[in-house]
N, C-alpha and C positions, 0 to 999 in steps of 0.2 A: 600506429595506430589511428585513424582517423575517419571516420566515417561520418559522412553527411544526410544531414535531415533536416525535417519544417519546422516538427514540434520539440524537439528535442535537442542538446546537443552532447555528442562524444565522443571519448579520446583513451587509449590508454597511454600513460607516461610513468616513467619507470616504477614499472609492471605494480602501478594500481589503476581500473577501469574505471571514470570518472563521466558519470551520466546525471546530466541538468535538463528539470523541465525546463520549458520558457516556451509556455502559451502565458506569461504575464496579461493580467494583474493576479488571478487566483488561480492558472493551469489547470482550467477543467479538462478532465482524460476525456476523451470521446474517440474514437474509434478508431479513427488517424493514430494516433497520439498511443494507444494501446499497443496497435503493432508495429511502430516505431521503439517501442520500446523491447516488447521481444524480438525484432532482429535486431538489435543492439547486445541483448544477452546473450542470444543465440548468436552471436559473432564470438563471443566470449566463453561459451559450453565446454570448448575441446582446450582451452590454453591453461597448460599446466604451469608457468611461473607468474600467474597471478596473486597476487599478493592481499588483494583486496578490490573490493566495487566500491565508489561512493554514491551516493541518491542523494541530488539535494535540488534547489530552486531558484528560479529568478522569480522576480515579483513578489508582491508584500504575503503570498498564501505559499504553504507548501504544494497545496492542492485542495481545493474543495470541491473534489469528488469525481465521479463520474458524470458524465451527462445525461442532463433527465430525459432531452430530445431522444439520445440512443435508447431509452427503455421503452420506448411506443414504439407500436406497431411493427414492420419487419424490422426491425434495428434491432429487437431487445434480444432476441437468441443469439445471434452475429454478437453483439457487443459483449454479452455477460460470457461468451466463449473466450473472445477476445481478452478479456479482462482478466481470464482464472488463468489461461497461458500464460500470463508474466508470473503469475505465481508459482508454477508449475514448472521455469524455466528459474526462479530466483532460488529454488530448492537443486535445481541440475547445476547450477553452474559451481565449479570448484572453489572460488574461493569467499572468505567471507566478504558479506555485505554489510555498510553501512548507508545510516537513514542520517542526514542531519539537518532537523525542522527548524525552522526558522520561523515560522508564520505556525495559520490554521491548518492542520493536517484535517479534514473533513471527509466522512463518507468515502469514497473507494482512496483517497488520498493518506486518509489512514492508516488504512488496509495493509498499503503500500509501502507506508514509511513503519509501522509495525510490525509488518512480517521481516523486516529486516533482521538481522541476525545482530546489529550492537543500534541502538537511537542515541546519537547526539542533539538536543534538542533545546534553545535560547529561551530567555525569559519570558521568549513575547512566544512563542509554541500553547497551542491549544487544539486535544485531540476532540471528536464528537463522532461517531454517528448517528444521523437524524433522518435514515430511512424510515424510519418506524412516522415518523410524521407526514410520510409521503404515503401510506399505508403498504410498507415494505421491508424485508429484511436485510443484511448487510449479509451474504452468503460466506465469503471468505472469515468473517470475522465471528459467523457459529460457528463453525470448523476450529477457528484460532486462538480465539480468545478464551477458550478457559485454559488452553494450555499458559497462556500470558499471565492469566492474571483467577483465573479461578470460576468458579460455576457462579457465584453469586455474584459476582463484579461487571461479568458476566451479561446476567439478566438485567442488573440495575442499568446500566448502558445503553444493552440494545434496546428494552422497554419501553427506557423514557425518553432516550435523543439525548441528552445532554452533554452540554462541552462541561469536559473536565480541562483545569488550567496541567502550565504543564508541572507545578509541586507536586498535585495528585497521581498523572502518568509516572511520575517519577516510583510515588512510596505505592503505586498497583503496578510498577515493576512494565509497564508501555516504554518507559526512557532508560538507559545506562544513566546517564549524567547529563545536566543540566549543566550549565555554560555560559556565563556571559557574554550578550555578543562580542564587546572589544577581546575578550579570549579567544574566540573562538577556532580562527585560524590554526592559534596555537597550536590548542588543545587537540585539534584534528590532525594536525601535523607529527606530533608525539605519540600519540595512533597510531600514523599509516608507519612511522619508524618502527616501533615496535613490532607489528606485523610483520615488517621486510627484514626485521634482524632473525627471521622465523625462517624454516624449511616450508619451499612454499606447499611440500607434498607433506608433510606433517600437518598443518594449520587445512589442507583439500580433507585427509581421511579422516582428521579430528572433528569439522564441522558435517562430515558426510556422516557421523556413526552418532554425532549430537543430532544432528537432521532427521536420522531414521527414521526412529519410532513417528515424526511427526508427517513424515511425507511419505509414508503406509497408511497411516492413519485421514492424512490429508485426500492422498488420492481419490481413497475409497468414500470420506464421505464427503468430500465436494460433490460426484456426481451423484449421491443421493439428493444430496441440498440441494441441486440443479435441479433436480427433477420436481419435487414441492414448490422449489422457485415458476417453474414452468407452466406447472400443472395446474397447480391448485392456486397461487398469489396473485400473477402478471393478466392472466386471463380474470379475473372479480371486479369485481364495479369496482370493489374501495381502492384496491391498486391504480384500476383507470384515471380515478375520480382523485385518487391523490397527484399522481402527474399531473392529471389537466391542473388542478388547481394549483399547481405551482406555476407552472409554465404561467395561465392568467392571472398571479399573482392576487391571490381569495384565498380565502379561507374554505378548507374539502369538508362538505358535508357526507360522514360516514353512512353506508347504511348496514354495513354490515354481513353483506353479501359479497 
């Protein structure tokens, strides 16, 4: 199976689905790309014999995050719903999900990578949630990061917006394995062979039961987070100042309202 898209490539070969972000050099996630990712995921939601989904990227970054322009005006709410739909579908698809991170995974790109079941990253990978610098917060990370790395580390990452290198990401639980670039394809192939040697049904049900607690929590929590995001944060002067200052390439002037 091979589907045609403009911002991603997607195909299924030998019981593995491959989704590649294709907006180089830094793969900014705009609404079109989010919709295309969701459509690709929808196409395999009922596939019973898949053993894995691999998500990776072309260009120098895995993804530098969601488009700042799509956070503004009438685009903000449709953008966030399109963004969150990807994560609901990542829970719903039957097979294990694997992120391959070879460069920066920032903002929404960091969320997309770390939400996968298994994350392999090269020595060039780095991770960051910079939304606080724009007067915002990342809704998916607010919900998922405490599960991945704990409360205090989540607070540090989201309140400071600092970048962590791949070694710290590994130590903090965001990355399963750090792989030298020259060995990446071989190591990924070994992982896929291990998964393909298993029962697809057993993989699916094991993954489903592990994800069950998170999926219930995620579905309930993300709705509450969205309400705060749209009711309190996006309309604030500081959020609008943060977005505008980024686009205008200047330092923001906070008024704390």
